[in-house]
N, C-alpha and C positions, 0 to 999 in steps of 0.2 A: 421384408423391410426392417424388421426388428434386428435381424442378424447384421444387416448393413450398418445400422446405427451403432450397434455394439462394436463393430470393427472400427468405425470412425472414432468412437470415444477411446478405444484401446490405442489407436494410433497417436492420440494426444500424449500418452505416456511413452510410447516407443520412439516417437519422432525425435525426442531429446537425444536418445542414444544414436539414432540414425544419422542426423545431419549436423549435430553439434560438434562433430570432429573438427569442424573448421574453427569455431570460436571456443577455444579451450579455456576453462577457468583455471585460475591458480590461486584460489582462496586459501589463506593461511589457516591451518588447523593446529599448528604447534610451532614453536620456535625451531629453527633449523638445527638438526642434529649433526654434529660434525663427525667425520670419519677419522679413524687413526691416520696419522700422516703417511701418505704414500711416498714412493720415491719421487724426488724432485722432478717436476715436469720441465721440459725444454720448450723454448719459444718456437712456435710454428709461424711460418710466414702467413700474414693475414692482410687482406685488403678490405677497405670499407665496403659494406654490402651494396649491391646494385639497387636502383630504385625500381626494380621490377620484381615479379614473382621469384621466389627462391627456386633454385634448381639444384639437383644433386651435385655434390662436389665433384669437380672434374679431377681425374687422376693426373698428377704432375708427371711429365716425361722423366724418364730415368736420366741421371746425369751422365754426360759423356765420360769416357774413360780418362780423358785428359783433365777433366774437371775434378776438383777436390770439393767434397761437401762442405758447406758453410758451417762454421762452428756456431751452435745455437746457445743462446744465453739461458741461464737458469732463472726461472721466475721466482721471485721472493714473495713470501706471504704479505698480504696487505689487508688492512681492515677497510672494508667498503661501507660507505654511508652516502645517502642522498642528502643534499643540503639546499633545498629551494629557499628563496627569500620571500617575504610577504609581498604579494602583488605580482610575483613572477608569472609570466605567461609562456606557454609552449604550444607549438602546432606540429602535427604529424600528418603525413599522407600514408594511407594504408590501402592494401589490396590483398585479396586472397581468394582461394577457391577450394572446394572440396567435392570429391565424388564418392558416393557411398553405394554399394550394392547390398541390398537387404532383402531377405526372404520373409515378407510379412505373413504369408500364409503358414509358414512353419511356426512363427511366434503365436499366431492365433490358435494353432493346434495345441501349443503348450499350455496356453491360458484357458482356452475355451474349446476343448476337444469336441464337444457335441456340435458346436457351430461349424468347426472344420469338417466334421463328418458329413454335415448337411451339404457342404459344397462339393462333396464327392472326392475330395483330396486331390483332384486332378491338378490343382494349381500349386500344390506344394513343390518345393525344390525349384521354383521359378523366382528369380531375384528381380526386384525392381531397382531402377537406378534413380538416385536423387543427386542432383547437381546444385551446388550453391555457389554463387559468385557475389562478392561484395567489394566495394571500394568507396573511398571518401576521405574526408579530413577530420581529424580529432583535435579540438581546441581545449586547452586547460588553463586555469588560473589558480594559483595557490594563495590561500589565506592562512595566516598563522593561527594555530589553535592552542597547542601546548608545546613546551620544549620537545623537539624531536618529532612533532606531529603537526599535520596540516589538514585543514579542510580544503577540498579541491572541487572547483566548479568545472563541469565538462559539457561541451556541445559538439555534436557531430554535424558536419555540413557537407553538401555535395554528395549525398549518399546514393549509390546505386546498389540495390540489394535484391537479388533475383534468386528464385528457387525454380529449377527446371525451366529457365528462360522467361519466367514471368515475375514481375515485380510483386513482392509480398504485400498483402493488404495492410500490414502494420508497419510498412517501411517508413511512412511519415512520422509515426510515433517514435521511431528509433532516434529521430533527430530532435526530440524534445530535450530540454536541459536536464542534467542529472548532477547530483553532488555525491561525494564520497570522502573518506579520510585515508591518509597515507602516512606511514611513519618513516623514519630515516633508514630503516632496514629494507624498505620497499614494499611492505605488506599493505594491502588495501582492505578496507572494511566500511561499514556504516553507510550503505547506499541510501540516497533519498531521491525519489522519483516524483514526477507529476502524479497526483493522486489517481489511483485506479487505472494507470496506464496498462495497455495490453500486456498480458503475461509474456507473450512471445517477444514483444518489443523490449520489455524489461530484461529478459534473458539475453537477447542479442547484445544489448548495451553492456550488461555485466560481463558477458563472456569476452567481448572485445577488450574491455579494460583489464580484466583479470589475465587475459592472454599476454598482455604486455608487462605483467608483474614480474619483477626480478627479486628474489629473496636472498638477503645477505646473511652470512654467518655472524655469530656474536663476537667472534675474535678474528684476528688476522689469520687467514687460511689461503691455501692454494686450491683446495678442493673441499667441498662440504655437501651434505645431503639435506633435503627438506622433505616434508610430507605435505602434499598439496592436493587440491581438489579440482576436477573438471566435470563436465556434464556426465561423463561415464561413471565416475566414482573417485575414490581416493587412491593416489598413486605416490610412489617414491621417486624423487628426482635427484639428480646429481649435477652439481655445478663445478666447472673446472676453470680456474684462472689461467688463461692462455697467454696473455701479454699485459704487463703493467709496469712500464718503465717510467720513472719520474720525469724523464725528459720528453716523453711522448704525450700528446694531448689526449689520447684515448686509451681506454682499457678494453680488453677483449675477453669475453666469457663464452663458454659453451655450456649449454644445459641439455641434459638428456633425461627423458622419462625412462625409468628402469622397469617398473612393475606396478600393476594395479594391486592394491591391498584389499580393496572391496569394490563391489559394483552396486550402483544405486538401485538397479532393478531388483537385485536380491534383497535389498533392505526395504523395499516398498511393499505395497499390497500384492505385487506380482511374485513375491519371494517364494511362495510355495511352488510356483511353476518354473521359476528361473533360478532355482537354487544351484543348478549344475552349470550356470552360465559363467563363462570366463572371457575376459577381454585381454588379448595378448598384444603387447606393443612390439611390433616387428622392427620398426625403425623410428627413431626420434632424434632430431638434431635442431637445436635452437642456437643460433649464432647471434650474440649480443655485443654491441659496442656501447660504452659508457664514457662520459667525460671524467677527467681526473677529479674535478669538483663540479657539481651541478645538480640540477633539479631532478632529472630522470634520465632514462636511456636516450642514446642518440639514434640507434637503429636496432632492428631485430628482424631476422628472417628465420623461417621455420619450415621443416618438412616432417611429416608424420605418416605412419601407416599402422593401422590397427586391424586386428582380426577378432571377431566375437564368435564364440563357439558355445554350443550346448551339447554336452557329451562329446562325440567325435565330429559333429556336423558344424561346418562353418556357415553360419546364417547371415553374417554381415562382414564386409570388409570396407575400410575407409582409408582414403588418401587425402591429405590436406597440405596446402602450401599457403604461406602467409608472409607478408613483409610489411614493415612500417619504418619510416625514417623521418627525422626532424626536417621541417621546412620553415621558411621565413614567412610570417604573416603579421600584419598589424592588427592586434586584437584589442586595442584600447576601447573600441565601441561595442565589443562583444560581451563584456562582463561589467557589472556594477562595481563601485569602489568597495562596498561592504558585502560580506558574505550573507548577512541577514537579508539584504535586499534580494540577493540571488535566490535564497530559499523562498522568499515571499513571491517571487516571480513564478515559482512552480505552480502557484494557484491562479495564474493568469487565465482569463477566459479563452484566449486563443489556443491554450493547450487543453483546457478542461472540456469545453463544449464538444469538440470533435469526437471525444471518446464515446459519447452517447450514440453515435452513429457507427462506431467502429465494430466490425463483426469478425467472427472467427471463420476463416475460410474452410476449416475442417467441419464446420456445422452448416455453412451456407448452402451447400449442395443438397442437404437433407430438407431444408425448408424452402428451397427455391421454387418448387412447383406445387407447394401446398397453399390452399386458402386458409382462412382463419379456423374453420372447423377441422380441417386436416391437421393443422398445427396443434390445436387443442387435443385432438385424438392422439397425435404422436407424443405430446407431453404426458398424457395419461398412460400410454403404452410403456414409455420408458420408465416412468415412475414406478410402475407395477412389474417391471421386467425381472427384478431380482438381481440385476447386475450390481457390481460394486458401486457404492455411492449413487444409487439409482435416483433418489429424490433430488440431490444437488445436480446431477447430470441433466435430469429433466428440466430443472429450473434454468440451468445455463442455456440449454437449447431454446427454451421459450423466450428468454430475454434476448438471445441472439436473433431469434425470429422477429421480435418486435423492433429491433434495431435495423434488421435487414429490410423490413417492410414497415416503416414508421406509421403509416395510416392504419395499420392493424390495431393500434391502441384504441382508436375510436370504436372499432368493431368489438373488441373484447368488452369494453364498458357497456356497449349496447346489449351484448349477450348476457352479461351479469345482471343488468337491469331487468331484462326479460325473464330471468330465472329467480324471481323474488321468493318463490316457494321452495327453492333449492331442490327442484325436481331433476335437473340435469347434472348439477354439481352439488356436493355436500357443502356445509357451511365452511369447513376447513379449507376446501379447495377455493371457495369464493374468496376467503381472506388471503390465501396464498396468491391468487391471481391479481388481486389489488396490489399486493406488495411487489409483485414482479413488474407491474406497470410502472410503479414508482421507481423501482431499481433501473428500469430502462432509461429514464431520466431526460430524454430529449424533448424538444419543444412540443412535438405532437402528443407525447404522453402527458405533458403538463396541460395542454389544451383540452385533452380528453377528460382529465380528472376535474379540472376547474369547471368545465361545462356540466359534468355530472353533479357537481356541488351547487351550481347556481341556476341552471335552466329548469323551468317549471315542468317540462314534460317527463322528467325523470321521477321515479318513485321517491317517497320519503326515505325509504331504506337506503337507496342509492345516494341520496343527498347526504345522509349521515355518514355512510361509509367513505364517501369521497372526502368529506371534511375530516374524518379520522386519519386518513392516510396522506392527505396533502401536506401535512407537517414534514414528511420525510424526504421530500425532494432535496437533494444535496446542493443543486445549483438552481434555485428558484429564479424564474425570470420575472421582470417587472410587470408584465401584463397579467400574470396570475395574481399577484398581490393587489393590483388595481381591481380585478374582478371580485376578489374577496372583500375589499372595502365597499364596493357597490352592494354586494350581498348583505354585509353587515348593516349598512344604512337602510336598505330595503326592509330587512327583517325588523329593524328598530322601529321604522315607521309603521310597518304592518302590525307589530305587537301593540303599539299605542292605539291604533285604530280598532283592533280586535278587542282590546280591553274595554274600550268605550262601549262596544256593541254587545259584549258577552255578559253572562250572569256573573255572580261573585265567584263561582267556581270556574277556573280556566278550562276552556275546551281543549280537546286533543290538538286542534289546529294551533291554538295559542302556545301550547307546550312545545310543539314542533318548531314553531317560529322562534320561540325563545332559545331552543337548543341550537338552531342554525345561526342565530345572532351571536350566541356565546361562542360556539365552536369556530365560527369564521374569524372572530377577533383573536381567539387563542392561536389559531393557525397563523395569522399574520405575525404575531409575536414570535412564534417558533421559526418562521422563515427568515427572521432577522438575526438569529442566534449566531454567535461567533464561529460555530462549527460549520456553518453554511459557507459555500465557496464563492458566492456572488458578493465580492467586496464592495462594489458600488451601491448595492441595494441595502446593505445592513444599516448604515447611518440614516438613510431615508426612512426606513421603517421605524427607527427610534424617534425621529422627529414627528412622524405621523401619529405614533402612539401618544406622545406628549401632547400634541395638539388635540387629540381626541379626549384626553384626560382633562384638559383645561376648558373644553367646550361644553362641559356639563356640570350642573350642581347637584345632580341626582346621586346620592350615596351609592346606590346599587350599580349605576353606570361607572362611577369612580372605582369601586371595588373590582368590577369586571375588567376595566382597563388596566388597573394595577396588576391584576393577575396575568393579563396578556404581557405586560412589561416583564413579569417574572419569567415568562417563556423567552423573551428577548434577551435579557441578561446582560445588557450593555451598561457599563458603569458611566457612560457618557450622559445618562439621564439622571444621575444621582441628585444634582442640584434641583432638577425640575420636580422630583417626587418628594423632596424634603418637607414641604408644607403639610403633606398628608399624614405624617407621623404624629401631628398634633391636631388632626381633624376632630371635630366634635363627635362624629359617629365612630363607635369602637370597631365596627366592621371595616371601615375605611382604614383605620389605623392598623388593624391586623393585616389587611391586604398590602399596606405600604411595606410592612416587614417582609411579606411574601415576595414583593417585587425584587428583593435582594437575593433571592434563592439561587440564581445561577451566576452571580457576580463573583469573580475571583480577584477583585481589586481590594487591597488593604483599606482603601477609603470606604468600602461598603461595610466593613467591620466597624470602623470608627463611627459611622452613622448609626449602625445598630446599637452599639454600646452607649452612645450619647443619648438616644431617645429611650432606650430600655431603662436607663437610670431614673427617668422621671415618669415612666408609665405606671399608672395606678391600677389599671384593670388586670386582674389575674388571668383572664382569658387572653388578653392581648399580650401579656408577658409570656404566657405559654406559647402563643403563636410565634413570638419573636425567637424563643429558644428552639422551637421546631424548625424555624427557618435556618438557624445556625446549623442544625443537624444536617440539613440538605445542601448547605452551601459547599462549594469546593474548599477543602481544608487549606488554610494558610497559617503561617507562623503567628500572625496577629490574632487570628480567630482562636487558635489553640491556647495562646497565652491568656486571652480574655476568659475563655472557658475554665481554665485552671483557677483563676481568681474567683470567678462567680460560683463555681461548684461548691465551695465551702461556706457560702453565705446565702445561697438561694433557699427560700423558706417554704417551698411547696413541692410535693412529691413529683408531679409531672415535670417540673423544671429540673429536679435532681436527675430523673431518668434521662432526660434529653442531654444534659451535660455529661453524664456518665457515658452515654453512647458516643458523644463527640470525642471524649478523652480516650475511651477504650478502642474505638475504631482506628485511632491514629497513634496507638501505643507503640507500634514498631518504629515509626519515624520519630516519635517524641517520647522516648522511654521515661523521661521525667514525669510523665502523666501518672505513672504507677504510684508515686509517693502521694499525689493528691487523692487518688482513689482510696488508698489505704487510710489516709487522714479522714476522709469522708466516712469510712467504716467506723471510726472511733466515735463519730457523732451519733451512732446507733440509729441509722435511718430506717425506713420501713423495710419489711421483708422483700418487697418487690424491688426496691433500690439495691438492697444487698445482693439479690439474685442477679441483677443487672451487672453489678460490679464483679461478681464472681464469674461472669462470662469472660472476663478479660484478665483477671489476676487470680493466682492460686492462694487459697486461705493459708495463713501462717500457722 
């Protein structure tokens, strides 16, 4: 079984070379390099491409003897540029297919000869066939970014995406929105996807869009060359201007891939085994039509054939056909008016939550017939297998298993709870498995963890570990926060009761209750932080924390809630916490400064500076400056630190401000002058040492 898993993980790397011959990337790696001017090309007759799959060019019948060949016009050099307008929308219909014959066993023998030997070698030289078919519509909207550059929003609709006759498990994710940039020479970059979208879906989308990329020369040319990238590697391409008459509405180009300059397999961890690999382009023809002036291409049709060899053996051949053409669609309701809103929509729950149930079909068959004990055994086996990236591969398998079988999250928690003495798993494995449950992210994982944190039949160790890790769910659901609030209130009530009944020295039970009360509130704050993806839940958590702050007169409870607010980090509560900067209790005042720790709003710096100016307690002033050290750097914060560094009158404060200025010296080089001025004041040796961490002595 170990050999089978190794094969499966190896196919993850090889499959890119095998089936991606359909979706060719054309990512720019350098500006097009122009060729010496060749003899002038003559115009060839060209018809608009059909709305079907591309087929090999038919040979034209020879002219009859009585016919005279038509005089062909000379094509004049022309400078090509795309010129979309702000808000411009386009729609394309695309379809394509690819067939690949690949000898996987030969590749396995190259990378893992011992595993191939175990198979007896009987399956070598037998090629497997992979067929990919895809069709759908691509919608685009252009948003002005900078002169000659645009942000582009893209959506794929009506997708049919099949591998060997079956719809790919990640096909739905291919239709999630995506953004990228394009310049007027046609080059594409800076993709933005729904967070943690399936890698296969991400690659499919990128490859489709890159495949339609057309790269222009810097100057007016009739032929030019580019260096571009596709899933196989880096290749040299040639463009030829076939037709460009000012009186005609369209321009015709031909693109041909000439030669691969490097192969990705040879540059990866497979390089030692694949150094002799070569991919040869046997045929390449891309026929492109463009408008005289316009946003992007009108149509493209492609045919390609490649052969991959190692030594003299041809272990893979690929044939692909693709076509796309402009269509009329009303897209006014497909895209928002502002690009910022489109980016915000990438975090919509309808795109994010399904990913926690998305699985990798290359791993599903391994876990399909395993119960939880079998899955844990497989995780340990792979981790100790010695294969490349064994630990991360084992973790990917186990997260995939938990998404494949969501109820297994409850079983893992139960197993960890029953292994409190670490007899089955060592402590490191315990912590890793908790982390993987969190990474799984789905509703069942959240239910399993919050039950472990709140229900009494779990051990104290399980309670604490669940509360430690619950912070890290990236899309927390409302039910989990509600359960944590219930736990916090229960522990608060229990603490009061136990303190009334216990001696002056708190019992272990009281200490555990206090820990759970504190940790549950801290977790609630973290689950509302801006990095979390549940946009609806965040402001509700802020309101709940403020209400909890106002509902107590106990300085300890106030300090506790202010620290939870520091985990929250939302500037929307600034006005609500302002009174606590002047509280009578110094601990509450220090905690009020700590509440600013994760706020990146300039208003937070203004509040800190305002109250620091009137604060008399050295300890609270030190707490304020330590908060500044931990706050996200802002121009306002750095400016205030520069002014304060030369007047602060205690060593701990000087050290804190030196750290703020030094850590941000690269972005704010003017900080160096302040640090050198501080040296002239002859500060303590510790402060001098801190300064010399960032500046060189003169």
